[in-house]
Structure formats: C-alpha cells, structure tokens
C-alpha positions in Angstrom: -16.3 -65.9 21.6 -19.3 -63.6 21.5 -17.9 -61.4 24.2 -14.6 -60.9 22.4 -16.6 -59.8 19.3 -18.7 -57.4 21.3 -15.6 -55.8 23.0 -13.9 -55.2 19.6 -17.1 -53.7 18.2 -17.4 -51.4 21.2 -13.8 -50.3 20.7 -14.4 -49.5 17.0 -17.4 -47.3 18.0 -15.4 -45.4 20.6 -12.4 -44.8 18.3 -14.1 -42.1 16.2 -15.8 -38.8 16.9 -19.6 -38.4 17.0 -21.4 -36.1 14.7 -22.2 -33.8 17.6 -18.6 -33.5 18.6 -17.6 -32.6 15.1 -20.3 -30.0 14.9 -19.2 -28.4 18.1 -15.6 -28.2 16.9 -16.7 -26.7 13.6 -18.8 -24.1 15.4 -15.9 -23.1 17.6 -13.6 -22.7 14.5 -16.2 -20.6 12.7 -16.6 -18.3 15.7 -12.8 -17.8 15.9 -12.7 -17.1 12.2 -15.5 -14.5 12.5 -13.5 -12.7 15.2 -10.1 -13.0 13.5 -10.8 -12.1 9.9 -12.0 -8.5 10.5 -9.1 -7.9 12.8 -6.7 -9.2 10.1 -8.2 -7.0 7.5 -8.0 -3.9 9.7 -4.3 -4.7 10.5 -3.6 -5.1 6.8 -5.1 -1.8 5.9 -3.2 -0.1 8.7 0.0 -1.7 7.4 -0.8 -0.4 3.9 -1.3 3.1 5.3 2.0 3.0 7.0 3.6 1.8 3.8 1.9 4.6 1.8 3.3 7.2 4.1 6.8 5.7 3.8 6.5 5.8 0.0 5.5 9.4 0.1 8.8 10.0 1.9 10.6 8.0 -0.8 9.0 10.1 -3.6 9.8 13.4 -1.7 13.5 12.3 -1.4 13.5 11.4 -5.1 12.0 14.8 -6.0 14.7 16.6 -4.1 17.4 14.5 -5.7 15.8 15.0 -9.2 15.8 18.8 -8.7 19.5 18.6 -7.7 20.5 16.3 -10.6 18.4 18.2 -13.2 18.1 21.8 -12.1 17.1 23.0 -15.5 13.9 20.8 -15.2 13.1 21.6 -11.5 10.9 18.9 -10.0 9.5 15.9 -11.9 5.8 15.9 -12.7 5.7 12.2 -13.4 6.4 9.1 -11.3 7.7 7.4 -14.5 10.4 10.2 -14.8 11.5 9.4 -11.2 11.6 5.7 -12.1 13.5 3.9 -14.8 15.3 0.6 -15.3 19.1 0.7 -14.8 19.4 -2.0 -17.5 18.3 0.5 -20.1 21.3 2.8 -19.6 22.4 5.7 -17.5 19.9 7.9 -15.6 18.3 10.7 -17.5 15.6 13.4 -16.9 13.1 11.0 -18.5 14.2 8.0 -16.4 16.1 9.2 -13.3 16.1 5.7 -11.6 15.4 7.3 -8.2 12.4 5.2 -7.2 11.6 1.4 -7.6 9.7 0.3 -10.7 6.6 -0.7 -8.7 6.3 2.7 -7.2 7.0 4.4 -10.5 4.0 2.4 -12.0 1.8 4.3 -9.5 0.6 1.3 -7.5 2.1 -0.1 -4.4 0.8 -1.7 -1.1 -2.9 -1.2 -2.0 -2.4 2.5 -2.8 -2.5 4.5 -6.0 0.2 7.2 -6.2 0.2 10.2 -8.6 2.1 13.5 -9.0 -0.4 16.3 -9.7 -0.8 20.1 -9.5 2.6 20.8 -11.0 3.4 24.5 -11.4 5.7 25.5 -14.4 7.6 28.7 -15.0 9.6 29.5 -18.1 13.2 30.2 -17.5 15.5 30.9 -20.6 12.8 29.4 -22.9 12.6 26.2 -20.8 9.8 25.0 -18.6 10.9 24.5 -15.0 8.6 22.8 -12.5 8.6 24.7 -9.2 5.9 22.9 -7.2 4.1 19.6 -7.1 1.7 17.5 -5.0 1.9 13.8 -4.5 -1.3 11.9 -3.7 -1.8 8.4 -2.4 -5.3 7.0 -2.3 -6.4 3.5 -1.3 -7.3 1.3 -4.3 -10.4 0.2 -2.3 -11.3 2.5 0.5 -12.0 0.5 3.7 -10.2 -2.6 2.4 -6.7 -1.6 1.3 -6.6 1.6 3.4 -8.9 4.1 5.1 -7.2 7.4 4.6 -5.9 9.2 1.5 -2.6 11.1 1.8 -1.0 14.2 0.1 2.3 15.8 0.2 3.8 18.9 -1.6 7.2 20.2 -2.3 7.6 21.3 1.3 7.5 17.7 2.5 4.4 18.2 4.8 2.2 15.1 4.8 -1.6 15.5 5.2 -4.4 13.0 5.3 -8.0 12.8 4.1 -10.0 10.6 6.5 -12.5 9.9 3.7 -9.8 8.2 1.6 -9.6 10.8 -1.1 -7.3 13.7 -1.9 -9.0 16.4 0.1 -6.1 16.4 2.6 -6.7 18.7 5.5 -5.4 16.8 8.6 -1.6 17.0 9.3 0.0 13.6 9.7 2.6 13.3 12.5 
C-alpha cells in the first residue's frame, strides 16, 4: 500500500512545472517582447506617414474640386470648408463635403493637418484665394510619425525629416 501512495505522490509532483522552468519561459517571453515592441512602433509610425501622404493627396484633390465648384472663392483656406456633413443639406462653399469628417477635423492617423499660407486677391470686390499650403505634422514626433509633410497648390509634396513644417526634401 505504501508503494502505491508513493507512486501517486511522485506523479503529482511531476505533473506541474518547476519554478525554474516558469522563470525560463517568462524570460524568453520578455526577450521576445523587447525585440518585437520597438519594431511594431516603427512599423506603425511608417504606416501613419504613408496615410498622411495619402491624405495630402485627398486634400489636394478636394482643393481642385472646390476651385472648380466655387470659382468665385478660388481655393479653400480651411479644412472645415472642404468637409461638411451630407445630413445638413447640399454642399456649399462653407461645407463642400469633399473630404471625410475626421480629416476635416484636422486629425487623422496620428497626424495633425492644416491649411496655411493662403494668398488672397480681390476680384470684383470679392476675395479669391489663389494659393495655399497644406501641412501634416506628427502628433507626437517619433511615436506617431517621424517626418512632417507639406504640399502647395501645385501638388508637390515635400518632407521635413525633423517632423515639423520646414519641408525641403521632395517626396517621391
């Protein structure tokens, strides 16, 4: 009877993991996480940069459409003017409904967007915007993106490696 009891006790001891085995597994998991998390963050910021460049293209297309639809105004000097909710009525110069609401708010995919440096000329007693610059800067440089981006009415996209609006490098 003693031998049966000893055998079942031995089986119980062998069924679980030792503390040393658990510590080794935890160490391996922590090492893998230390390698994977920085790579994940870098991939995410690269994805945000790609999205920001795409959104600059969306804004540029919206500006060209705005200028076509409202020639008396020229370009828009506000993301809110390019946006607008279709539920509130027909498009207008104040809410052209050309870009999505999240982009019209100025924030999308970790980037802050703005239309700046608008140039106005007066034609028949009405201000017409003839040029603009769109900027996209990371909300947190190094985390949500590394580079800042700019684009003007010609559609040429440039980058600032420091993450600001001092865009000097062409983007291909």
